[in-house]
N, CA, C and O atoms as a CHARMM CRD file, in Angstrom:
* protein
*
  208
    1    1 UNK  N      0.81700  -1.14200   0.06100 PROA 1      0.00000
    2    1 UNK  CA     0.08600   0.06300  -0.03800 PROA 1      0.00000
    3    1 UNK  C      0.87800   1.22800   0.05200 PROA 1      0.00000
    4    1 UNK  O      1.66600   1.45800   0.96900 PROA 1      0.00000
    5    2 UNK  N      0.63700   2.01600  -0.99300 PROA 2      0.00000
    6    2 UNK  CA     1.53500   3.28000  -1.13100 PROA 2      0.00000
    7    2 UNK  C      0.87800   4.47500  -0.29200 PROA 2      0.00000
    8    2 UNK  O     -0.26300   4.44900   0.17100 PROA 2      0.00000
    9    3 UNK  N      1.72400   5.44600  -0.18600 PROA 3      0.00000
   10    3 UNK  CA     1.23200   6.64700   0.55900 PROA 3      0.00000
   11    3 UNK  C     -0.06800   7.29700  -0.13500 PROA 3      0.00000
   12    3 UNK  O     -0.93400   7.90800   0.49000 PROA 3      0.00000
   13    4 UNK  N     -0.07200   7.08100  -1.45800 PROA 4      0.00000
   14    4 UNK  CA    -1.33000   7.71300  -2.22900 PROA 4      0.00000
   15    4 UNK  C     -2.56700   6.88600  -1.75400 PROA 4      0.00000
   16    4 UNK  O     -3.65000   7.40900  -1.49000 PROA 4      0.00000
   17    5 UNK  N     -2.32300   5.62700  -1.67500 PROA 5      0.00000
   18    5 UNK  CA    -3.51000   4.86000  -1.25100 PROA 5      0.00000
   19    5 UNK  C     -4.03300   5.18800   0.15500 PROA 5      0.00000
   20    5 UNK  O     -5.23600   5.27500   0.40000 PROA 5      0.00000
   21    6 UNK  N     -3.05500   5.36800   1.07200 PROA 6      0.00000
   22    6 UNK  CA    -3.34200   5.76300   2.47000 PROA 6      0.00000
   23    6 UNK  C     -4.07800   7.10300   2.45600 PROA 6      0.00000
   24    6 UNK  O     -5.06600   7.25200   3.17600 PROA 6      0.00000
   25    7 UNK  N     -3.64600   8.05600   1.68600 PROA 7      0.00000
   26    7 UNK  CA    -4.28000   9.37400   1.69300 PROA 7      0.00000
   27    7 UNK  C     -5.72500   9.15900   1.04500 PROA 7      0.00000
   28    7 UNK  O     -6.65600   9.75600   1.58500 PROA 7      0.00000
   29    8 UNK  N     -5.94300   8.50200   0.13400 PROA 8      0.00000
   30    8 UNK  CA    -7.30400   8.22800  -0.53400 PROA 8      0.00000
   31    8 UNK  C     -8.21400   7.61600   0.46000 PROA 8      0.00000
   32    8 UNK  O     -9.35900   8.04800   0.59400 PROA 8      0.00000
   33    9 UNK  N     -7.76100   6.63500   1.15900 PROA 9      0.00000
   34    9 UNK  CA    -8.59100   5.98300   2.19900 PROA 9      0.00000
   35    9 UNK  C     -8.81000   6.84200   3.24700 PROA 9      0.00000
   36    9 UNK  O     -9.92400   6.75400   3.76300 PROA 9      0.00000
   37   10 UNK  N     -7.96200   7.73800   3.74900 PROA 10     0.00000
   38   10 UNK  CA    -8.23100   8.61600   4.83300 PROA 10     0.00000
   39   10 UNK  C     -9.32700   9.68400   4.37700 PROA 10     0.00000
   40   10 UNK  O    -10.20900  10.06000   5.14900 PROA 10     0.00000
   41   11 UNK  N     -9.21100  10.12600   3.12100 PROA 11     0.00000
   42   11 UNK  CA   -10.12000  11.20500   2.68600 PROA 11     0.00000
   43   11 UNK  C    -11.49000  10.59700   2.54300 PROA 11     0.00000
   44   11 UNK  O    -12.45300  11.29400   2.86200 PROA 11     0.00000
   45   12 UNK  N    -11.68000   9.38300   2.10300 PROA 12     0.00000
   46   12 UNK  CA   -12.87500   8.65400   2.03200 PROA 12     0.00000
   47   12 UNK  C    -13.45900   8.41800   3.43500 PROA 12     0.00000
   48   12 UNK  O    -14.66600   8.55300   3.63900 PROA 12     0.00000
   49   13 UNK  N    -12.61000   8.07100   4.37800 PROA 13     0.00000
   50   13 UNK  CA   -12.97000   7.88500   5.74200 PROA 13     0.00000
   51   13 UNK  C    -13.58900   9.28200   6.44500 PROA 13     0.00000
   52   13 UNK  O    -14.59700   9.31600   7.15100 PROA 13     0.00000
   53   14 UNK  N    -12.85900  10.26600   6.13200 PROA 14     0.00000
   54   14 UNK  CA   -13.35600  11.61200   6.68600 PROA 14     0.00000
   55   14 UNK  C    -14.65700  11.93200   6.07400 PROA 14     0.00000
   56   14 UNK  O    -15.55600  12.37600   6.78800 PROA 14     0.00000
   57   15 UNK  N    -14.83400  11.74400   4.81600 PROA 15     0.00000
   58   15 UNK  CA   -16.10000  12.03600   4.06700 PROA 15     0.00000
   59   15 UNK  C    -17.32200  11.20100   4.72900 PROA 15     0.00000
   60   15 UNK  O    -18.39000  11.73200   5.03500 PROA 15     0.00000
   61   16 UNK  N    -17.03500   9.85600   4.90700 PROA 16     0.00000
   62   16 UNK  CA   -18.03100   8.93800   5.50900 PROA 16     0.00000
   63   16 UNK  C    -18.43200   9.38300   6.90800 PROA 16     0.00000
   64   16 UNK  O    -19.60700   9.53100   7.24600 PROA 16     0.00000
   65   17 UNK  N    -17.43500   9.57800   7.66200 PROA 17     0.00000
   66   17 UNK  CA   -17.67100   9.98100   9.09200 PROA 17     0.00000
   67   17 UNK  C    -18.35900  11.27900   9.17400 PROA 17     0.00000
   68   17 UNK  O    -19.20000  11.47300  10.05200 PROA 17     0.00000
   69   18 UNK  N    -18.04900  12.18100   8.30600 PROA 18     0.00000
   70   18 UNK  CA   -18.75700  13.62600   8.25900 PROA 18     0.00000
   71   18 UNK  C    -20.16300  13.39300   7.93900 PROA 18     0.00000
   72   18 UNK  O    -21.03800  13.89700   8.64300 PROA 18     0.00000
   73   19 UNK  N    -20.44000  12.67500   6.93900 PROA 19     0.00000
   74   19 UNK  CA   -21.92500  12.35500   6.55100 PROA 19     0.00000
   75   19 UNK  C    -22.65600  11.71800   7.57700 PROA 19     0.00000
   76   19 UNK  O    -23.79300  12.09500   7.85900 PROA 19     0.00000
   77   20 UNK  N    -22.03200  10.67400   8.22700 PROA 20     0.00000
   78   20 UNK  CA   -22.77200   9.93400   9.34200 PROA 20     0.00000
   79   20 UNK  C    -23.07300  10.88700  10.42200 PROA 20     0.00000
   80   20 UNK  O    -24.18900  10.88400  10.94300 PROA 20     0.00000
   81   21 UNK  N    -22.06100  11.78000  10.82700 PROA 21     0.00000
   82   21 UNK  CA   -22.27100  12.59500  11.96800 PROA 21     0.00000
   83   21 UNK  C    -23.36300  13.69300  11.64800 PROA 21     0.00000
   84   21 UNK  O    -24.07200  14.14900  12.54600 PROA 21     0.00000
   85   22 UNK  N    -23.46900  14.09400  10.34700 PROA 22     0.00000
   86   22 UNK  CA   -24.51100  15.12200  10.01100 PROA 22     0.00000
   87   22 UNK  C    -25.84700  14.45500  10.17000 PROA 22     0.00000
   88   22 UNK  O    -26.77300  15.07200  10.69700 PROA 22     0.00000
   89   23 UNK  N    -26.00200  13.13000   9.70700 PROA 23     0.00000
   90   23 UNK  CA   -27.25100  12.43900   9.79200 PROA 23     0.00000
   91   23 UNK  C    -27.73400  12.16400  11.26200 PROA 23     0.00000
   92   23 UNK  O    -28.91500  12.23100  11.60300 PROA 23     0.00000
   93   24 UNK  N    -26.67800  11.84300  12.10300 PROA 24     0.00000
   94   24 UNK  CA   -27.02400  11.70600  13.60400 PROA 24     0.00000
   95   24 UNK  C    -27.42700  12.95100  14.17900 PROA 24     0.00000
   96   24 UNK  O    -28.44400  12.96600  14.87400 PROA 24     0.00000
   97   25 UNK  N    -26.71500  14.08900  13.97000 PROA 25     0.00000
   98   25 UNK  CA   -27.12300  15.39800  14.50900 PROA 25     0.00000
   99   25 UNK  C    -28.49000  15.75500  13.96800 PROA 25     0.00000
  100   25 UNK  O    -29.30600  16.24000  14.75200 PROA 25     0.00000
  101   26 UNK  N    -28.79500  15.57500  12.78200 PROA 26     0.00000
  102   26 UNK  CA   -30.08800  15.98200  12.21900 PROA 26     0.00000
  103   26 UNK  C    -31.14100  15.03100  12.89000 PROA 26     0.00000
  104   26 UNK  O    -32.22500  15.54900  13.16000 PROA 26     0.00000
  105   27 UNK  N    -30.97200  13.79100  13.17300 PROA 27     0.00000
  106   27 UNK  CA   -31.90200  12.94700  13.70300 PROA 27     0.00000
  107   27 UNK  C    -32.16400  13.43200  15.25700 PROA 27     0.00000
  108   27 UNK  O    -33.28200  13.41200  15.77100 PROA 27     0.00000
  109   28 UNK  N    -31.12700  13.81100  15.83600 PROA 28     0.00000
  110   28 UNK  CA   -31.28900  14.19900  17.28200 PROA 28     0.00000
  111   28 UNK  C    -32.02600  15.48900  17.28000 PROA 28     0.00000
  112   28 UNK  O    -32.72500  15.74700  18.26000 PROA 28     0.00000
  113   29 UNK  N    -31.95100  16.33600  16.28500 PROA 29     0.00000
  114   29 UNK  CA   -32.67000  17.65200  16.31000 PROA 29     0.00000
  115   29 UNK  C    -34.11700  17.28700  15.91400 PROA 29     0.00000
  116   29 UNK  O    -34.92700  18.21400  15.93900 PROA 29     0.00000
  117   30 UNK  N    -34.52100  16.14900  15.57700 PROA 30     0.00000
  118   30 UNK  CA   -35.87900  15.94900  15.30100 PROA 30     0.00000
  119   30 UNK  C    -36.24300  15.98800  13.84200 PROA 30     0.00000
  120   30 UNK  O    -37.42000  15.91400  13.49100 PROA 30     0.00000
  121   31 UNK  N    -35.31100  16.09600  13.03800 PROA 31     0.00000
  122   31 UNK  CA   -35.66100  16.28000  11.58100 PROA 31     0.00000
  123   31 UNK  C    -36.02900  14.94800  10.99200 PROA 31     0.00000
  124   31 UNK  O    -35.33500  13.96100  11.23600 PROA 31     0.00000
  125   32 UNK  N    -37.12500  14.87900  10.20200 PROA 32     0.00000
  126   32 UNK  CA   -37.56200  13.61400   9.63500 PROA 32     0.00000
  127   32 UNK  C    -37.10100  13.52300   8.19600 PROA 32     0.00000
  128   32 UNK  O    -36.76500  12.44000   7.71900 PROA 32     0.00000
  129   33 UNK  N    -37.08200  14.58000   7.54100 PROA 33     0.00000
  130   33 UNK  CA   -36.56700  14.60700   6.07000 PROA 33     0.00000
  131   33 UNK  C    -35.18900  15.33300   6.03400 PROA 33     0.00000
  132   33 UNK  O    -35.09200  16.55100   5.88000 PROA 33     0.00000
  133   34 UNK  N    -34.16500  14.51600   6.18300 PROA 34     0.00000
  134   34 UNK  CA   -32.89400  15.17500   6.11300 PROA 34     0.00000
  135   34 UNK  C    -32.51300  15.61600   4.69200 PROA 34     0.00000
  136   34 UNK  O    -32.69700  14.87900   3.72300 PROA 34     0.00000
  137   35 UNK  N    -32.00300  16.78400   4.60600 PROA 35     0.00000
  138   35 UNK  CA   -31.73500  17.43100   3.27300 PROA 35     0.00000
  139   35 UNK  C    -32.89000  18.26300   2.75600 PROA 35     0.00000
  140   35 UNK  O    -32.72900  18.95700   1.75200 PROA 35     0.00000
  141   36 UNK  N    -34.06000  18.22500   3.40700 PROA 36     0.00000
  142   36 UNK  CA   -35.14600  19.02700   2.95100 PROA 36     0.00000
  143   36 UNK  C    -34.86900  20.39000   3.67600 PROA 36     0.00000
  144   36 UNK  O    -34.45700  20.42100   4.83500 PROA 36     0.00000
  145   37 UNK  N    -35.10300  21.45700   2.97300 PROA 37     0.00000
  146   37 UNK  CA   -34.89300  22.81700   3.56300 PROA 37     0.00000
  147   37 UNK  C    -35.81400  23.16900   4.75000 PROA 37     0.00000
  148   37 UNK  O    -35.49700  24.06000   5.53800 PROA 37     0.00000
  149   38 UNK  N    -36.99500  22.44000   4.87600 PROA 38     0.00000
  150   38 UNK  CA   -37.78900  22.57800   6.02000 PROA 38     0.00000
  151   38 UNK  C    -37.97400  21.33500   6.78000 PROA 38     0.00000
  152   38 UNK  O    -39.06900  21.01300   7.24000 PROA 38     0.00000
  153   39 UNK  N    -36.84100  20.59500   6.91900 PROA 39     0.00000
  154   39 UNK  CA   -36.89000  19.31700   7.50300 PROA 39     0.00000
  155   39 UNK  C    -37.35800  19.37100   9.03800 PROA 39     0.00000
  156   39 UNK  O    -38.02300  18.41600   9.44000 PROA 39     0.00000
  157   40 UNK  N    -37.11100  20.24400   9.77600 PROA 40     0.00000
  158   40 UNK  CA   -37.53300  20.35600  11.23500 PROA 40     0.00000
  159   40 UNK  C    -39.17100  20.53200  11.26900 PROA 40     0.00000
  160   40 UNK  O    -39.79100  20.21300  12.28400 PROA 40     0.00000
  161   41 UNK  N    -39.80300  21.03000  10.16500 PROA 41     0.00000
  162   41 UNK  CA   -41.15700  21.31300  10.23000 PROA 41     0.00000
  163   41 UNK  C    -41.98100  20.17800   9.62200 PROA 41     0.00000
  164   41 UNK  O    -43.19900  20.16200   9.80600 PROA 41     0.00000
  165   42 UNK  N    -41.38900  19.25100   8.92300 PROA 42     0.00000
  166   42 UNK  CA   -42.14700  18.16900   8.35900 PROA 42     0.00000
  167   42 UNK  C    -42.63300  17.24500   9.46500 PROA 42     0.00000
  168   42 UNK  O    -42.00100  17.09700  10.51100 PROA 42     0.00000
  169   43 UNK  N    -43.89000  16.57000   9.17000 PROA 43     0.00000
  170   43 UNK  CA   -44.43000  15.70000  10.00600 PROA 43     0.00000
  171   43 UNK  C    -43.71600  14.30700   9.83200 PROA 43     0.00000
  172   43 UNK  O    -42.96000  14.08900   8.88600 PROA 43     0.00000
  173   44 UNK  N    -43.97700  13.46600  10.71700 PROA 44     0.00000
  174   44 UNK  CA   -43.29500  12.14300  10.74800 PROA 44     0.00000
  175   44 UNK  C    -43.72200  11.27700   9.52900 PROA 44     0.00000
  176   44 UNK  O    -42.89700  10.58700   8.92900 PROA 44     0.00000
  177   45 UNK  N    -45.01300  11.33200   9.18700 PROA 45     0.00000
  178   45 UNK  CA   -45.43800  10.45000   8.10900 PROA 45     0.00000
  179   45 UNK  C    -45.74400  11.25000   6.78100 PROA 45     0.00000
  180   45 UNK  O    -45.80300  10.66000   5.70200 PROA 45     0.00000
  181   46 UNK  N    -45.94000  12.62800   6.89700 PROA 46     0.00000
  182   46 UNK  CA   -46.38200  13.32100   5.78900 PROA 46     0.00000
  183   46 UNK  C    -45.47700  14.39200   5.27300 PROA 46     0.00000
  184   46 UNK  O    -45.82700  15.57200   5.23900 PROA 46     0.00000
  185   47 UNK  N    -44.23300  13.93900   4.84600 PROA 47     0.00000
  186   47 UNK  CA   -43.14500  14.80800   4.44900 PROA 47     0.00000
  187   47 UNK  C    -43.53900  15.36500   3.08300 PROA 47     0.00000
  188   47 UNK  O    -43.83500  14.61500   2.15300 PROA 47     0.00000
  189   48 UNK  N    -43.53600  16.63200   2.98600 PROA 48     0.00000
  190   48 UNK  CA   -43.91100  17.25100   1.63100 PROA 48     0.00000
  191   48 UNK  C    -42.79100  17.10000   0.58600 PROA 48     0.00000
  192   48 UNK  O    -43.04500  17.25500  -0.60800 PROA 48     0.00000
  193   49 UNK  N    -41.64400  16.81900   0.99100 PROA 49     0.00000
  194   49 UNK  CA   -40.55500  16.74800   0.13400 PROA 49     0.00000
  195   49 UNK  C    -40.69800  15.58000  -0.77300 PROA 49     0.00000
  196   49 UNK  O    -40.11400  15.61900  -1.85600 PROA 49     0.00000
  197   50 UNK  N    -41.43700  14.50900  -0.43600 PROA 50     0.00000
  198   50 UNK  CA   -41.65300  13.35200  -1.32900 PROA 50     0.00000
  199   50 UNK  C    -42.56700  13.52300  -2.45000 PROA 50     0.00000
  200   50 UNK  O    -42.55400  12.76900  -3.42300 PROA 50     0.00000
  201   51 UNK  N    -43.45600  14.63200  -2.30400 PROA 51     0.00000
  202   51 UNK  CA   -44.44100  14.90700  -3.38900 PROA 51     0.00000
  203   51 UNK  C    -43.73400  15.59800  -4.50600 PROA 51     0.00000
  204   51 UNK  O    -44.37000  15.71700  -5.55300 PROA 51     0.00000
  205   52 UNK  N    -42.63400  16.02600  -4.45600 PROA 52     0.00000
  206   52 UNK  CA   -42.02100  16.75200  -5.55000 PROA 52     0.00000
  207   52 UNK  C    -41.48000  15.97100  -6.69200 PROA 52     0.00000
  208   52 UNK  O    -40.95100  16.55000  -7.64000 PROA 52     0.00000
């Protein structure tokens, strides 16, 4: 494994961990539609983002 391989693996790991942390924080804030501009206002079953 070369140094370039290690750097690529570390970059992918940072991206994956960052995405997981974003999702966990959003769920703790009560957002049901993560990525929706009005995610904290959506209901649990009737997310208006799915209608688009």
